[in-house]
C-alpha positions as CSV (number, residue, x, y, z in Angstrom):
1,M,16.1,8.6,-18.6
2,V,13.0,10.5,-17.2
3,T,13.3,13.6,-15.3
4,K,10.6,14.8,-13.0
5,T,11.1,18.4,-11.7
6,H,8.6,19.6,-9.1
7,T,8.6,23.0,-7.0
8,I,6.8,23.2,-3.7
9,S,6.2,26.5,-2.0
10,L,5.4,26.4,1.8
11,G,4.6,30.1,1.7
12,A,6.0,31.7,4.9
13,V,6.9,28.3,6.3
14,V,9.8,27.3,3.8
15,A,10.4,27.2,0.2
16,V,11.2,23.7,-1.1
17,I,12.7,22.7,-4.5
18,V,12.2,19.0,-5.4
19,L,14.1,17.3,-8.2
20,F,13.1,13.8,-9.0
21,S,14.9,11.6,-11.6
22,G,14.6,8.1,-12.2
23,V,14.7,5.3,-14.9
24,Y,11.4,3.5,-15.1
25,F,11.4,0.0,-16.7
26,L,9.1,-0.5,-16.9
27,M,-12.9,-10.0,2.1
28,T,-17.1,-11.1,6.5
29,S,-14.5,-8.5,7.3
30,D,-13.0,-8.0,10.6
31,A,-12.3,-4.4,9.5
32,G,-15.6,-3.0,10.5
33,S,-16.3,-0.4,13.1
34,V,-14.7,-1.2,16.5
35,T,-14.7,1.1,19.5
36,Y,-11.5,1.9,21.4
37,I,-11.2,3.9,24.5
38,R,-8.9,6.9,24.2
39,E,-7.9,9.4,26.7
40,G,-10.7,10.3,29.2
41,A,-13.9,10.1,27.7
42,V,-12.9,10.5,24.2
43,I,-13.7,7.4,22.0
44,A,-12.3,6.6,18.7
45,S,-13.3,3.8,16.2
46,S,-11.5,1.9,13.5
47,S,-14.0,3.4,11.1
48,G,-12.6,6.8,11.7
49,E,-15.3,8.3,13.8
50,V,-14.7,10.2,17.0
51,A,-17.5,10.8,19.6
52,Q,-17.7,12.1,23.2
53,T,-19.3,9.9,25.8
54,Q,-22.1,11.1,27.9
55,G,-20.8,9.7,31.1
56,E,-21.3,6.2,30.1
57,V,-18.0,4.2,29.1
58,P,-18.4,1.7,26.4
59,V,-17.2,-1.7,26.7
60,V,-13.8,-2.2,25.1
61,P,-13.6,-5.4,23.1
62,A,-10.9,-8.1,23.9
63,W,-7.7,-7.2,22.2
64,P,-6.6,-8.6,19.8
65,L,-9.7,-9.1,18.1
66,S,-10.5,-12.6,16.5
67,L,-9.8,-13.1,12.8
68,D,-12.0,-15.1,10.4
69,T,-9.2,-17.3,9.1
70,T,-11.6,-19.2,6.8
71,E,-12.7,-16.1,5.0
72,Y,-9.1,-14.8,5.1
73,D,-7.9,-17.8,3.3
74,K,-10.7,-17.8,0.7
75,R,-9.9,-14.4,-0.2
76,I,-6.1,-14.7,-0.6
77,L,-6.7,-17.8,-2.7
78,A,-8.9,-15.8,-4.9
79,L,-6.3,-13.2,-5.3
80,A,-3.8,-15.9,-6.5
81,D,-6.5,-17.3,-9.0
82,Y,-6.7,-20.7,-7.2
83,K,-8.6,-23.3,-9.2
84,P,-9.5,-26.6,-7.2
85,E,-8.6,-28.7,-9.9
86,T,-7.0,-28.6,-13.4
87,T,-8.2,-30.3,-16.6
88,I,-5.7,-31.7,-19.0
89,T,-6.7,-32.9,-22.4
90,S,-4.3,-35.3,-24.3
91,M,-4.3,-37.6,-27.4
92,T,-4.0,-41.3,-27.1
93,A,-1.8,-43.3,-29.6
94,S,-4.9,-44.1,-31.6
95,G,-5.7,-40.3,-31.8
96,T,-8.6,-40.3,-29.3
97,P,-8.6,-37.3,-27.1
98,T,-8.7,-38.1,-23.3
99,T,-9.4,-35.9,-20.3
100,T,-7.6,-36.0,-17.0
101,V,-8.8,-34.0,-13.9
102,I,-6.0,-33.2,-11.4
103,A,-6.6,-31.6,-8.0
104,T,-4.7,-28.8,-7.0
105,P,-3.5,-29.5,-3.4
106,L,-3.2,-26.9,-0.7
107,V,-0.9,-26.5,2.2
108,Y,-2.3,-25.9,5.7
109,S,-0.7,-24.4,8.8
110,S,-2.1,-23.4,12.0
111,T,0.1,-20.2,12.3
112,T,0.4,-19.0,8.6
113,N,-2.2,-18.5,5.8
114,I,-3.1,-21.2,3.3
115,M,-1.0,-21.9,0.5
116,I,-1.1,-23.6,-2.9
117,K,1.5,-26.3,-3.1
118,D,4.3,-25.7,-5.6
119,K,3.1,-22.0,-6.2
120,R,4.6,-18.8,-5.0
121,W,1.3,-17.2,-4.4
122,P,-0.4,-16.8,-1.8
123,A,2.9,-16.0,0.1
124,S,3.5,-17.6,3.3
125,A,2.9,-15.1,6.0
126,V,1.6,-15.1,9.5
127,Y,-2.1,-14.4,10.1
128,P,-2.9,-11.0,11.0
129,Q,-4.8,-9.9,14.1
130,G,-8.5,-9.3,13.8
131,G,-9.6,-5.9,12.4
132,A,-7.1,-6.4,9.5
133,I,-8.1,-4.4,6.4
134,L,-6.5,-6.9,3.8
135,P,-7.6,-9.0,2.0
136,F,-11.1,-8.2,3.2
137,K,-11.1,-5.0,1.4
138,R,-9.3,-3.5,-1.6
139,I,-7.6,-0.2,-0.9
140,L,-7.9,2.5,-3.5
141,A,-5.7,5.5,-2.9
142,Y,-5.3,9.0,-4.5
143,Y,-1.7,10.2,-4.2
144,G,0.3,13.4,-4.0
145,N,1.2,16.5,-2.0
146,F,-0.9,19.5,-1.6
147,Y,1.9,21.9,-2.6
148,S,2.6,20.6,-6.0
149,K,0.5,19.8,-9.1
150,H,3.3,17.6,-10.5
151,M,3.4,15.0,-7.7
152,G,-0.1,13.7,-8.0
153,I,-3.7,14.3,-8.0
154,L,-3.9,15.6,-4.5
155,G,-2.1,18.7,-5.6
156,E,-4.0,19.2,-8.7
157,Y,-7.6,19.6,-7.5
158,S,-9.4,21.0,-4.5
159,P,-10.4,18.6,-1.8
160,D,-14.0,18.4,-2.9
161,E,-13.0,17.6,-6.4
162,V,-10.5,14.8,-5.1
163,V,-13.5,13.4,-3.1
164,R,-15.8,13.5,-6.2
165,R,-13.2,11.8,-8.6
166,L,-12.2,9.3,-5.9
167,A,-15.9,8.1,-5.5
168,E,-16.1,7.8,-9.3
169,T,-12.9,5.7,-9.4
170,K,-14.3,3.6,-6.5
171,K,-17.4,2.7,-8.5
172,L,-15.4,1.4,-11.4
173,W,-13.5,-1.0,-9.2
174,E,-16.8,-2.1,-7.2
175,T,-18.1,-2.9,-10.7
176,A,-15.0,-4.9,-11.7
177,D,-14.9,-6.8,-8.5
178,P,-18.1,-6.7,-6.7
179,N,-17.2,-9.4,-4.1
180,T,-14.5,-7.2,-2.7
181,P,-15.4,-3.9,-0.9
182,V,-13.4,-0.8,-1.7
183,L,-11.8,1.1,1.1
184,E,-11.0,4.7,0.0
185,A,-7.5,6.2,1.0
186,I,-5.4,9.4,0.9
187,E,-1.8,8.6,0.3
188,Y,0.0,12.0,1.3
189,I,3.7,12.4,0.8
190,A,4.6,13.5,4.3
191,M,8.3,13.6,3.9
192,V,9.6,14.9,0.4
193,A,13.0,14.3,-1.1
194,Q,14.9,17.4,-1.8
195,A,17.4,18.8,-4.3
196,D,18.8,21.1,-1.4
197,A,20.7,19.3,1.4
198,G,18.9,21.5,4.0
199,A,20.4,22.5,7.3
200,D,21.2,18.9,8.4
201,G,22.5,17.6,4.9
202,M,19.7,15.1,4.8
203,Y,18.0,16.1,1.5
204,R,14.3,15.7,2.8
205,A,11.7,17.9,4.2
206,M,8.9,16.9,6.6
207,M,5.8,18.6,5.7
208,P,4.1,20.9,8.3
209,A,1.7,19.4,10.8
210,V,-1.0,21.4,9.4
211,E,-0.8,19.9,6.0
212,I,-0.5,16.4,7.4
213,E,-3.8,17.3,9.5
214,K,-5.4,18.5,6.2
215,A,-4.7,15.0,4.8
216,Y,-6.0,13.4,7.8
217,T,-9.1,15.5,7.4
218,L,-9.6,14.5,3.9
219,A,-9.1,10.9,4.7
220,K,-12.0,11.2,7.4
221,K,-14.2,12.9,5.0
222,I,-14.3,10.0,2.7
223,D,-14.6,7.6,5.6
224,G,-11.3,6.1,4.5
225,I,-7.7,5.8,5.8
226,L,-4.7,8.0,5.5
227,I,-1.3,6.6,4.3
228,L,1.7,8.7,5.0
229,D,4.3,8.5,2.4
230,L,8.0,8.8,3.2
231,Q,11.0,9.8,1.0
232,I,13.9,10.2,3.5
233,G,16.8,11.1,1.3
234,L,20.1,10.7,3.0
235,S,18.4,10.3,6.3
236,S,17.4,6.9,8.1
237,L,14.3,5.2,9.2
238,S,15.5,5.2,12.8
239,K,15.7,9.0,12.6
240,E,12.6,9.8,10.7
241,L,9.9,7.2,12.0
242,P,9.6,8.7,15.4
243,K,8.5,12.1,13.9
244,F,5.4,10.4,12.8
245,E,4.6,8.2,15.8
246,T,1.7,10.4,17.0
247,Y,0.0,10.1,13.6
248,L,0.6,6.2,13.7
249,M,-1.1,5.9,17.0
250,R,-4.4,6.8,15.2
251,P,-6.2,3.8,14.1
252,E,-6.9,4.9,10.5
253,V,-3.3,6.2,9.8
254,H,-0.9,3.8,7.9
255,L,2.6,4.0,6.3
256,A,4.4,3.9,2.8
257,L,7.9,3.7,2.1
258,D,9.5,5.1,-1.1
259,P,13.0,3.3,-1.7
260,E,13.4,5.4,-4.8
261,F,14.5,8.3,-2.5
262,S,16.3,6.4,0.2
263,M,19.9,7.4,-0.8
264,K,22.2,5.0,0.9
265,S,24.7,5.7,-1.6
266,G,25.1,9.2,-0.4
267,D,24.0,10.5,-3.8
268,K,21.3,13.5,-4.0
269,P,17.9,12.2,-4.6
270,G,16.9,12.1,-8.2
271,T,20.5,11.4,-9.4
272,V,20.4,7.6,-8.9
273,I,17.5,5.2,-7.8
274,G,17.6,4.6,-4.1
275,T,17.1,1.3,-2.1
276,F,15.9,-0.3,1.0
277,D,17.0,-3.6,2.3
278,A,14.7,-6.2,4.2
279,K,16.5,-5.1,7.3
280,D,15.0,-1.5,6.7
281,I,11.7,-2.7,6.0
282,N,11.6,-5.3,9.0
283,Y,12.9,-2.4,11.2
284,T,9.8,-0.4,10.1
285,I,7.5,-3.3,10.6
286,D,8.8,-3.9,14.1
287,Y,8.4,-0.1,14.8
288,M,4.8,-0.2,13.7
289,S,4.0,-3.3,15.6
290,D,5.1,-1.9,18.9
291,I,2.7,1.0,18.1
292,V,-0.1,-1.4,17.5
293,R,0.5,-3.4,20.6
294,A,1.1,-0.5,22.9
295,H,-2.2,1.3,21.9
296,K,-4.3,-1.9,21.1
297,L,-4.9,-0.8,17.5
298,P,-6.0,-2.9,14.5
299,P,-3.3,-4.0,12.2
300,K,-1.4,-1.4,10.2
301,V,-0.9,-1.5,6.4
302,L,2.8,-1.0,5.2
303,L,3.3,-0.1,1.5
304,V,6.7,-0.6,-0.3
305,H,6.9,1.2,-3.7
306,R,9.2,-0.7,-6.1
307,F,9.9,-0.5,-10.1
308,T,13.4,-2.2,-10.1
309,D,15.0,-5.2,-8.6
310,N,17.6,-3.2,-6.6
311,M,15.1,-0.9,-5.0
312,V,14.3,-3.6,-2.5
313,T,17.1,-6.0,-1.7
314,N,16.5,-9.4,0.1
315,A,12.8,-9.1,-0.3
316,T,12.2,-12.7,0.5
317,L,13.3,-11.8,4.1
318,I,10.7,-9.3,4.6
319,T,8.5,-10.6,7.6
320,P,5.0,-9.3,8.2
321,T,3.7,-9.6,11.8
322,P,0.2,-10.0,13.2
323,E,0.2,-6.2,13.7
324,V,1.6,-5.2,10.2
325,Q,0.3,-6.1,6.8
326,V,2.9,-5.6,3.9
327,V,2.1,-4.7,0.3
328,M,4.6,-4.4,-2.3
329,V,3.4,-1.8,-4.9
330,M,4.5,-1.8,-8.5
331,D,5.4,1.8,-9.1
332,G,6.6,2.1,-12.7
333,W,4.9,4.1,-15.5
334,G,4.5,3.5,-19.1
335,P,2.3,1.7,-21.8
336,K,0.2,-1.2,-20.6
337,E,2.6,-3.9,-21.7
338,N,5.6,-2.4,-20.0
339,K,3.7,-2.1,-16.7
340,R,2.6,-5.8,-17.0
341,G,6.3,-6.6,-17.6
342,T,7.5,-4.7,-14.5
343,Y,4.8,-6.3,-12.5
344,S,5.8,-9.7,-13.6
345,R,9.4,-9.1,-13.0
346,V,9.5,-7.2,-9.6
347,I,6.3,-8.3,-7.8
348,E,5.3,-11.8,-8.8
349,P,8.8,-13.6,-8.5
350,E,9.4,-12.4,-4.8
351,P,6.2,-12.8,-2.8
352,V,6.0,-11.1,0.5
353,Q,2.4,-10.9,1.5
354,F,0.3,-8.7,-0.6
355,A,0.6,-7.0,-4.1
356,G,-0.4,-3.5,-5.4
357,I,0.0,-1.4,-8.3
358,K,0.2,2.2,-9.2
359,M,-1.3,4.1,-12.1
360,F,-0.2,7.5,-13.5
361,Y,-3.0,9.7,-14.9
362,K,-0.4,11.5,-17.1
363,N,2.7,9.5,-17.4
364,D,0.8,6.3,-18.3
365,L,-0.7,8.1,-21.3
366,K,2.5,9.0,-22.9
367,T,3.2,7.7,-26.5
368,P,3.0,4.9,-27.4
369,S,0.5,4.2,-24.7
370,T,-3.0,3.5,-25.6
371,G,-4.6,4.1,-22.2
372,L,-4.5,3.4,-18.6
373,L,-4.8,-0.2,-17.4
374,T,-8.5,-0.7,-16.6
375,P,-9.7,-2.4,-13.5
376,A,-10.4,-5.5,-15.4
377,E,-7.0,-5.4,-16.8
378,V,-5.3,-5.0,-13.4
379,L,-7.4,-8.0,-12.1
380,S,-5.9,-10.0,-14.6
381,L,-2.5,-9.8,-13.3
382,H,-1.1,-12.7,-11.1
383,P,-1.4,-12.1,-8.1
384,K,-4.5,-9.7,-8.2
385,P,-3.4,-6.4,-6.7
386,I,-5.3,-5.7,-3.3
387,Y,-3.9,-2.2,-3.2
388,I,-4.6,0.4,-6.3
389,Q,-3.1,3.8,-6.4
390,Y,-3.7,6.8,-8.8
391,Q,-1.1,9.6,-9.2
């Protein structure tokens, strides 16, 4: 049993005590800068820039944008380590070696991405709309909450130091995979599970708007994206998602769900590992899809963290949409071999759309660990993670 205890002080706003406890068993991109008209003469772009017009209203591109499906398929095949052919060497009865070359068949569809015959990956999923981040770029995120040094790197260092360290980490990934551009991200825990029930008995606290805006400003500073991470306690997604709708209306804001702290059992967060079902995740996908359609945004990314089978039930029923891309993120910590084992157990067997992995700067180094997984080692996993997070 690994117990994680964190204290968050909100100053004059509210005092929050957080108790976490869990058992850890351990690509041409359409995601370039696109201009969107906002209210009046305010213009926002998918690159995160905001400008004021000088009386001249720019032309708004047709929506949804077109997708380069050829490049998309090429990149997801690369994530699945596709090899056009396999060479098999065998021996004849006389002891003479013979070589046979077998072509690897692909499965094509007019509506879903390309697949490899008889292989789990790439997962079958509908093509996204143009402007999609994945798989054209690899997302590299730093994680945490500004109130706590124990919940991740965002609370350990100043914003300037976070930016510096993230830039250094980005270089490592660009070196390891020069063919995939790296998009920096801030994954901010915007709703935190609590040891105290709170006034409504839901064992969770939403962070103040000023703190969420601080995370948004940091994401803009790195010309990246913001991912809002939700730990909903005893509450429900139907109650909590509307609180974040105004943020999700921004092109560069995305979402993450943490099933560990979704307490359908009625237990306090941290006493048992929580869970989401495919129905919960599909509800979130539909909710986000409505926002994308209503505001003519590029596709959103939805992360789902997971380190046990029961954290996500009926995963094969999760259904991405053209508006929302789904990444299952392996969230367990420990030595390298344990992390590889967890990835092969909870990510590889149940493909949804994309895969990700989380690294812990401290917990992954606990004895008997010999170090963090390097980018090269992470890229040896099957499928290759397209989302990378450091806590």
